[in-house]
C-alpha positions in Angstrom: 0.1 0.0 0.0 1.2 3.3 -1.1 1.9 6.1 1.7 0.2 8.5 -0.6 -2.7 10.0 1.3 -4.0 12.3 3.6 -4.9 12.3 7.3 -6.5 14.5 10.2 -7.6 14.2 13.6 -10.8 15.3 15.2 -11.6 15.8 19.1 -14.9 14.3 19.9 -16.9 12.6 22.6 -14.6 9.6 22.4 -11.5 11.9 22.5 -9.0 12.5 19.7 -9.8 10.4 16.6 -7.4 10.0 13.7 -8.7 9.6 10.2 -6.5 8.8 7.1 -6.9 7.8 3.4 -4.3 5.9 1.5 -4.2 5.8 -2.1 -2.7 3.2 -4.1 -2.6 1.4 -7.7 -1.8 4.5 -9.8 -2.5 4.1 -13.4 -2.7 6.7 -16.4 -5.8 6.9 -18.3 -5.9 9.2 -21.1 -2.9 11.1 -19.7 -4.4 11.6 -16.2 -3.1 9.7 -13.3 -5.7 7.9 -10.9 -5.7 5.9 -8.0 -7.6 2.9 -8.6 -7.6 2.1 -4.9 -8.4 4.1 -1.7 -8.3 2.7 1.8 -10.0 4.8 4.8 -8.8 4.4 8.2 -10.1 5.5 11.7 -7.5 5.2 14.5 -5.5 2.9 12.2 -8.2 0.4 11.5 -9.5 0.0 8.1 -13.1 0.9 7.7 -13.7 1.1 4.0 -11.8 0.1 0.7 -12.7 1.1 -2.8 -11.1 -0.6 -5.7 -11.8 0.9 -9.2 -12.0 -1.5 -12.1 -12.4 1.1 -14.9 -12.0 4.8 -15.3 -13.4 6.7 -18.2 -12.3 10.4 -19.0 -15.2 12.2 -20.4 -14.8 13.6 -23.9 -15.0 17.3 -24.5 -18.5 18.7 -25.2 -19.4 20.5 -28.1 -19.3 24.5 -27.5 -23.0 24.6 -27.8 -23.9 22.1 -25.1 -25.2 24.4 -22.6 -26.4 27.0 -24.9 -30.0 28.4 -24.1 
């Protein structure tokens, strides 16, 4: 697992609680780098994991796509 991620701490009724999100499995899709795996931690314990199987980059819209 990559150490790329973000974390913070919040003080709540149970005391100081740390949150972190780790990103892994980076791939380039249409020239843009995406993390295909994200793991969410609370107090160091994994509470969620998201794994992408496919990423599609939106194609440019025509100039008049939002014209009234």
